[in-house]
Short mmCIF file of the C-alpha atoms (twelve columns), coordinates in Angstrom:
data_MODEL
# 
_entry.id   MODEL 
# 
loop_
_atom_site.group_PDB 
_atom_site.id 
_atom_site.type_symbol 
_atom_site.label_atom_id 
_atom_site.label_alt_id 
_atom_site.label_comp_id 
_atom_site.label_asym_id 
_atom_site.label_seq_id 
_atom_site.Cartn_x 
_atom_site.Cartn_y 
_atom_site.Cartn_z 
_atom_site.pdbx_PDB_model_num 
ATOM 1   C CA . MET A 1   104.018 72.072 115.453 1 
ATOM 2   C CA . ASP A 2   105.219 69.021 117.383 1 
ATOM 3   C CA . LEU A 3   102.829 67.657 120.010 1 
ATOM 4   C CA . VAL A 4   102.949 64.759 122.412 1 
ATOM 5   C CA . GLY A 5   99.901  62.550 121.933 1 
ATOM 6   C CA . LYS A 6   98.616  59.248 123.244 1 
ATOM 7   C CA . SER A 7   101.226 56.914 124.720 1 
ATOM 8   C CA . GLY A 8   103.816 59.685 124.514 1 
ATOM 9   C CA . HIS A 9   104.017 59.565 120.723 1 
ATOM 10  C CA . ILE A 10  105.383 62.777 119.266 1 
ATOM 11  C CA . ARG A 11  103.723 63.885 116.052 1 
ATOM 12  C CA . THR A 12  103.831 66.955 113.883 1 
ATOM 13  C CA . VAL A 13  100.496 68.689 113.491 1 
ATOM 14  C CA . PRO A 14  99.991  71.240 110.711 1 
ATOM 15  C CA . VAL A 15  98.523  74.484 112.012 1 
ATOM 16  C CA . PRO A 16  97.491  77.610 110.109 1 
ATOM 17  C CA . ASP A 17  99.827  80.604 110.358 1 
ATOM 18  C CA . TRP A 18  97.271  82.616 112.344 1 
ATOM 19  C CA . VAL A 19  97.046  79.840 114.959 1 
ATOM 20  C CA . ARG A 20  100.831 79.618 115.213 1 
ATOM 21  C CA . SER A 21  100.964 83.397 115.679 1 
ATOM 22  C CA . GLU A 22  98.343  83.312 118.465 1 
ATOM 23  C CA . LEU A 23  100.133 80.428 120.196 1 
ATOM 24  C CA . ASN A 24  103.476 82.221 119.988 1 
ATOM 25  C CA . ASP A 25  101.882 85.344 121.519 1 
ATOM 26  C CA . TRP A 26  100.464 83.197 124.353 1 
ATOM 27  C CA . LEU A 27  103.799 81.464 124.977 1 
ATOM 28  C CA . ILE A 28  105.614 84.794 125.187 1 
ATOM 29  C CA . ALA A 29  102.968 86.397 127.428 1 
ATOM 30  C CA . ALA A 30  102.878 83.337 129.717 1 
ATOM 31  C CA . GLY A 31  106.654 82.956 129.778 1 
ATOM 32  C CA . ILE A 32  106.442 79.351 128.580 1 
ATOM 33  C CA . ASP A 33  109.520 78.035 126.781 1 
ATOM 34  C CA . ARG A 34  108.987 74.262 127.205 1 
ATOM 35  C CA . GLY A 35  106.435 71.748 128.335 1 
ATOM 36  C CA . LYS A 36  102.695 71.895 127.885 1 
ATOM 37  C CA . LEU A 37  101.184 74.801 125.957 1 
ATOM 38  C CA . PHE A 38  98.150  75.370 128.114 1 
ATOM 39  C CA . ARG A 39  98.482  76.160 131.814 1 
ATOM 40  C CA . ARG A 40  96.289  77.277 134.634 1 
ATOM 41  C CA . VAL A 41  95.971  81.022 135.047 1 
ATOM 42  C CA . ASN A 42  95.730  82.521 138.535 1 
ATOM 43  C CA . LYS A 43  93.488  85.395 139.626 1 
ATOM 44  C CA . VAL A 44  96.023  88.020 138.558 1 
ATOM 45  C CA . GLY A 45  96.374  86.513 135.091 1 
ATOM 46  C CA . LYS A 46  99.705  84.739 135.620 1 
ATOM 47  C CA . ALA A 47  100.207 81.289 134.116 1 
ATOM 48  C CA . TRP A 48  101.328 78.662 136.610 1 
ATOM 49  C CA . GLY A 49  101.756 74.930 136.941 1 
ATOM 50  C CA . GLU A 50  102.816 72.363 134.405 1 
ATOM 51  C CA . GLY A 51  99.607  72.092 132.388 1 
ATOM 52  C CA . ILE A 52  95.887  71.499 132.626 1 
ATOM 53  C CA . THR A 53  94.119  68.200 133.038 1 
ATOM 54  C CA . GLU A 54  91.759  66.458 130.625 1 
ATOM 55  C CA . LYS A 55  89.009  67.199 133.139 1 
ATOM 56  C CA . ALA A 56  89.802  70.922 132.938 1 
ATOM 57  C CA . VAL A 57  89.545  70.801 129.131 1 
ATOM 58  C CA . TRP A 58  86.208  68.995 129.495 1 
ATOM 59  C CA . HIS A 59  84.893  71.761 131.788 1 
ATOM 60  C CA . ILE A 60  86.140  74.531 129.492 1 
ATOM 61  C CA . VAL A 61  84.371  72.967 126.494 1 
ATOM 62  C CA . LYS A 62  81.160  72.308 128.462 1 
ATOM 63  C CA . ASP A 63  81.073  75.860 129.877 1 
ATOM 64  C CA . SER A 64  81.741  77.388 126.451 1 
ATOM 65  C CA . ALA A 65  79.009  75.226 124.919 1 
ATOM 66  C CA . ARG A 66  76.525  76.292 127.584 1 
ATOM 67  C CA . VAL A 67  77.326  79.989 127.035 1 
ATOM 68  C CA . THR A 68  76.743  79.616 123.288 1 
ATOM 69  C CA . GLY A 69  73.509  77.664 123.771 1 
ATOM 70  C CA . ILE A 70  74.759  74.233 122.733 1 
ATOM 71  C CA . ALA A 71  73.116  71.629 124.954 1 
ATOM 72  C CA . THR A 72  75.570  68.755 124.597 1 
ATOM 73  C CA . LEU A 73  79.147  69.037 123.442 1 
ATOM 74  C CA . ALA A 74  82.272  67.087 124.352 1 
ATOM 75  C CA . PRO A 75  85.901  67.855 123.456 1 
ATOM 76  C CA . HIS A 76  85.970  64.900 121.074 1 
ATOM 77  C CA . ASP A 77  83.014  66.401 119.163 1 
ATOM 78  C CA . LEU A 78  85.318  69.287 118.227 1 
ATOM 79  C CA . ARG A 79  87.858  66.831 116.820 1 
ATOM 80  C CA . ARG A 80  85.219  65.044 114.724 1 
ATOM 81  C CA . THR A 81  83.809  68.373 113.553 1 
ATOM 82  C CA . CYS A 82  87.270  69.522 112.463 1 
ATOM 83  C CA . ALA A 83  87.698  66.325 110.440 1 
ATOM 84  C CA . ARG A 84  84.288  66.676 108.792 1 
ATOM 85  C CA . LEU A 85  84.820  70.359 107.950 1 
ATOM 86  C CA . CYS A 86  88.198  69.520 106.390 1 
ATOM 87  C CA . HIS A 87  86.534  66.787 104.326 1 
ATOM 88  C CA . ALA A 88  83.635  69.041 103.283 1 
ATOM 89  C CA . SER A 89  86.186  71.665 102.196 1 
ATOM 90  C CA . GLY A 90  87.784  69.198 99.813  1 
ATOM 91  C CA . GLY A 91  90.470  67.832 102.127 1 
ATOM 92  C CA . GLU A 92  91.951  64.539 101.034 1 
ATOM 93  C CA . LEU A 93  91.382  61.505 103.210 1 
ATOM 94  C CA . ASP A 94  95.095  60.823 103.734 1 
ATOM 95  C CA . GLN A 95  95.727  64.423 104.794 1 
ATOM 96  C CA . ILE A 96  92.851  64.321 107.293 1 
ATOM 97  C CA . GLN A 97  94.242  61.009 108.572 1 
ATOM 98  C CA . PHE A 98  97.635  62.708 109.057 1 
ATOM 99  C CA . LEU A 99  96.055  65.710 110.785 1 
ATOM 100 C CA . LEU A 100 94.214  63.497 113.263 1 
ATOM 101 C CA . GLY A 101 97.189  61.202 113.797 1 
ATOM 102 C CA . HIS A 102 95.296  58.051 112.861 1 
ATOM 103 C CA . VAL A 103 97.367  54.988 112.032 1 
ATOM 104 C CA . SER A 104 94.512  53.455 110.056 1 
ATOM 105 C CA . VAL A 105 92.543  55.181 107.299 1 
ATOM 106 C CA . GLN A 106 89.502  53.189 108.450 1 
ATOM 107 C CA . THR A 107 89.511  55.147 111.722 1 
ATOM 108 C CA . THR A 108 89.431  58.391 109.739 1 
ATOM 109 C CA . GLU A 109 86.586  57.056 107.601 1 
ATOM 110 C CA . ARG A 110 84.585  56.337 110.764 1 
ATOM 111 C CA . TYR A 111 85.151  59.927 111.914 1 
ATOM 112 C CA . LEU A 112 83.903  61.231 108.601 1 
ATOM 113 C CA . GLY A 113 81.002  58.817 108.342 1 
ATOM 114 C CA . CYS A 114 82.186  57.647 104.934 1 
ATOM 115 C CA . LYS A 115 83.836  54.616 103.441 1 
ATOM 116 C CA . GLN A 116 85.787  54.030 100.286 1 
ATOM 117 C CA . ARG A 117 83.420  53.032 97.502  1 
ATOM 118 C CA . ILE A 118 84.900  50.161 95.580  1 
ATOM 119 C CA . ARG A 119 82.002  49.721 93.106  1 
ATOM 120 C CA . SER A 120 81.783  53.430 92.240  1 
ATOM 121 C CA . ALA A 121 85.331  54.570 92.861  1 
ATOM 122 C CA . VAL A 122 86.285  58.177 92.253  1 
ATOM 123 C CA . ASN A 123 88.620  57.178 89.412  1 
ATOM 124 C CA . ASP A 124 85.707  55.584 87.488  1 
ATOM 125 C CA . ARG A 125 84.908  59.061 86.172  1 
ATOM 126 C CA . MET A 126 88.303  59.284 84.483  1 
ATOM 127 C CA . ALA A 127 87.170  57.292 81.463  1 
ATOM 128 C CA . SER A 128 86.097  60.306 79.494  1 
ATOM 129 C CA . ASN A 129 87.511  60.719 75.990  1 
ATOM 130 C CA . ARG A 130 89.517  63.756 77.035  1 
ATOM 131 C CA . VAL A 131 91.318  61.849 79.785  1 
ATOM 132 C CA . LEU A 132 91.936  58.862 77.524  1 
ATOM 133 C CA . LYS A 133 93.385  61.086 74.781  1 
ATOM 134 C CA . TRP A 134 95.624  62.791 77.334  1 
ATOM 135 C CA . PHE A 135 96.781  59.436 78.681  1 
ATOM 136 C CA . HIS A 136 97.552  58.077 75.194  1 
ATOM 137 C CA . CYS A 137 99.826  61.059 74.497  1 
ATOM 138 C CA . PHE A 138 102.172 59.798 77.197  1 
ATOM 139 C CA . VAL A 139 101.874 56.112 76.327  1 
ATOM 140 C CA . GLU A 140 102.604 56.574 72.611  1 
ATOM 141 C CA . GLU A 141 105.807 58.591 73.144  1 
# 
């Protein structure tokens, strides 16, 4: 899905099929064929206007948090949580970087609370005999 982000940059954001389906249902029901996805809804349930403000998103998140018993929650907390859940589920750092639209991998690392470990890099564990034998099969040919 293509979205307009900071400074008007357009970027493609991967979304699960079920999310795309829900969004398509909303767009059809609201009669939206261009512009912002989320709009104000009047008292009779009709979408109107050209979008909602950042302040409206803030209030929606705060109200939802209060209803569910979460004392403090900001919209950006949801973004960080998404990144951390992707990482905990085995998501690769570069894919999480792409999802979040970060230019720098260091920004993504800050979100995740992790840094690349140079002294104990993930590829240090590749030195097992099995991996070396496999590698030599390709080198010797």
